[in-house]
Kinemage of the C-alpha trace (Angstrom):
@kinemage 1
@onewidth
@group {chain A} dominant
@subgroup {mainchain}
@vectorlist {calphas} color= white
{ca met a 1} P -11.362 18.845 -1.084
{ca tyr a 2} L -8.862 21.406 -2.388
{ca arg a 3} L -8.796 23.260 0.929
{ca tyr a 4} L -8.222 19.956 2.801
{ca arg a 5} L -5.205 19.216 0.596
{ca gln a 6} L -3.735 22.634 1.271
{ca leu a 7} L -4.143 22.368 5.020
{ca his a 8} L -2.851 18.820 5.372
{ca ala a 9} L -0.220 18.708 2.632
{ca ile a 10} L -1.822 15.827 0.767
{ca pro a 11} L -0.009 15.432 -2.561
{ca ser a 12} L -1.970 16.574 -5.572
{ca gly a 13} L -3.427 13.690 -7.513
{ca phe a 14} L -3.977 11.686 -4.305
{ca met a 15} L -7.596 11.320 -3.445
{ca val a 16} L -9.165 10.014 -0.252
{ca glu a 17} L -11.231 7.779 -2.527
{ca asp a 18} L -7.982 6.151 -3.704
{ca met a 19} L -7.151 5.285 -0.129
{ca lys a 20} L -10.650 3.948 0.562
{ca ser a 21} L -10.497 1.612 -2.424
{ca ser a 22} L -7.235 0.122 -1.171
{ca phe a 23} L -8.708 -1.007 2.163
{ca pro a 24} L -10.559 -4.051 0.760
{ca leu a 25} L -7.425 -5.130 -1.103
{ca ala a 26} L -5.316 -4.746 2.023
{ca gly a 27} L -7.861 -6.802 3.952
{ca leu a 28} L -7.796 -9.611 1.405
{ca leu a 29} L -4.000 -9.690 1.436
{ca leu a 30} L -3.998 -9.850 5.219
{ca leu a 31} L -6.490 -12.728 5.211
{ca ala a 32} L -4.477 -14.616 2.623
{ca ala a 33} L -1.356 -14.263 4.732
{ca cys a 34} L -3.175 -15.546 7.812
{ca phe a 35} L -4.980 -18.445 6.175
{ca pro a 36} L -3.520 -21.833 7.038
{ca lys a 37} L -0.859 -23.109 4.699
{ca thr a 38} L -1.860 -26.001 2.496
{ca val a 39} L -0.383 -29.399 1.727
{ca asp a 40} L -0.492 -31.349 -1.530
{ca thr a 41} L -2.560 -34.275 -0.228
{ca pro a 42} L -3.817 -35.340 3.172
{ca pro a 43} L -1.198 -37.487 4.873
{ca thr a 44} L -1.662 -41.155 5.533
{ca leu a 45} L -1.491 -41.681 9.272
{ca ala a 46} L 1.389 -43.681 10.700
{ca pro a 47} L 0.581 -46.510 13.145
{ca glu a 48} L 1.949 -44.361 16.006
{ca gln a 49} L -0.466 -41.553 15.129
{ca ile a 50} L -3.398 -43.964 15.029
{ca ala a 51} L -2.411 -45.436 18.410
{ca ser a 52} L -1.972 -41.976 19.938
{ca ala a 53} L -5.381 -40.844 18.666
{ca gly a 54} L -7.013 -43.999 20.032
{ca ser a 55} L -5.445 -43.445 23.445
{ca arg a 56} L -6.820 -39.892 23.588
{ca glu a 57} L -10.319 -40.756 22.401
{ca ala a 58} L -11.926 -44.180 22.184
{ca ala a 59} L -13.976 -43.116 19.144
{ca ala a 60} L -10.761 -42.451 17.173
{ca thr a 61} L -10.639 -45.978 15.774
{ca pro a 62} L -8.610 -46.809 12.660
{ca thr a 63} L -11.900 -46.990 10.719
{ca ala a 64} L -13.073 -43.569 11.972
{ca leu a 65} L -9.676 -42.029 11.174
{ca ala a 66} L -9.767 -43.510 7.647
{ca arg a 67} L -13.278 -42.094 7.154
{ca gly a 68} L -12.037 -38.745 8.455
{ca arg a 69} L -9.209 -38.740 5.930
{ca glu a 70} L -11.700 -39.533 3.146
{ca val a 71} L -13.973 -36.644 4.214
{ca phe a 72} L -10.983 -34.329 4.508
{ca ala a 73} L -9.751 -35.335 1.040
{ca ala a 74} L -13.186 -35.065 -0.569
{ca lys a 75} L -14.393 -31.788 0.955
{ca cys a 76} L -11.554 -29.487 2.031
{ca asn a 77} L -9.787 -29.188 -1.297
{ca gly a 78} L -12.983 -28.158 -3.051
{ca cys a 79} L -12.876 -24.654 -1.552
{ca his a 80} L -9.406 -23.836 -0.313
{ca gly a 81} L -6.904 -26.660 -0.581
{ca tyr a 82} L -5.900 -29.097 2.108
{ca pro a 83} L -4.892 -27.133 5.200
{ca ala a 84} L -1.753 -28.327 6.941
{ca ala a 85} L -2.893 -29.929 10.216
{ca asp a 86} L -0.293 -28.037 12.213
{ca ala a 87} L -1.170 -24.649 10.667
{ca val a 88} L -3.932 -24.208 13.264
{ca ser a 89} L -3.570 -24.908 16.977
{ca glu a 90} L -5.165 -28.035 18.364
{ca ala a 91} L -7.435 -25.906 20.550
{ca lys a 92} L -8.804 -24.029 17.516
{ca trp a 93} L -9.440 -27.014 15.231
{ca pro a 94} L -12.845 -27.935 16.750
{ca lys a 95} L -14.180 -24.426 16.078
{ca val a 96} L -12.708 -24.418 12.568
{ca met a 97} L -14.256 -27.813 11.814
{ca arg a 98} L -17.682 -26.733 13.087
{ca ala a 99} L -17.626 -23.726 10.770
{ca met a 100} L -16.243 -25.615 7.771
{ca gly a 101} L -18.527 -28.582 8.382
{ca glu a 102} L -21.559 -26.312 8.208
{ca lys a 103} L -20.313 -24.656 5.010
{ca ser a 104} L -19.607 -28.041 3.441
{ca asp a 105} L -22.885 -29.622 4.564
{ca leu a 106} L -21.069 -32.340 6.492
{ca thr a 107} L -23.040 -34.528 8.847
{ca pro a 108} L -22.012 -34.331 12.512
{ca asp a 109} L -20.357 -37.764 12.182
{ca glu a 110} L -18.372 -36.638 9.128
{ca ser a 111} L -17.229 -33.493 10.939
{ca his a 112} L -16.153 -35.487 13.990
{ca asp a 113} L -14.284 -38.049 11.895
{ca ala a 114} L -12.504 -35.302 9.943
{ca leu a 115} L -11.576 -33.559 13.197
{ca arg a 116} L -10.231 -36.802 14.651
{ca phe a 117} L -8.147 -37.295 11.518
{ca ile a 118} L -6.772 -33.739 11.640
{ca leu a 119} L -5.870 -33.987 15.324
{ca ala a 120} L -4.179 -37.327 14.720
{ca ala a 121} L -2.265 -35.905 11.750
{ca arg a 122} L -0.932 -33.117 14.005
{ca thr a 123} L 1.008 -35.599 16.135
{ca arg a 124} L 4.474 -36.527 14.948
{ca pro a 125} L 5.114 -40.235 14.290
């Protein structure tokens, strides 16, 4: 180790082990910066958002969207807070919901309703 320091001008007191132990911390900080921003509570959908969701998918009924909001409110905050619906692209939300639904033990219907709610919440009233 001493010879390596001499050849590469590594300051004394600095150890390669110090650098190795900082990698996990750097990784956690990077993940935290990339994780979707959160909101205080899931939004209540405006009538325009409900109508828009229903025009895109027949299964996005007002009842299904209300169930989706309930699932979102009950499950998401338990692990990481309510993610802002627009923090993740619309194309990525289905994959995110599949992964989170499995972790949260959601039924397929609960996952679909929560996804419908999130996609509806992304649209601006």
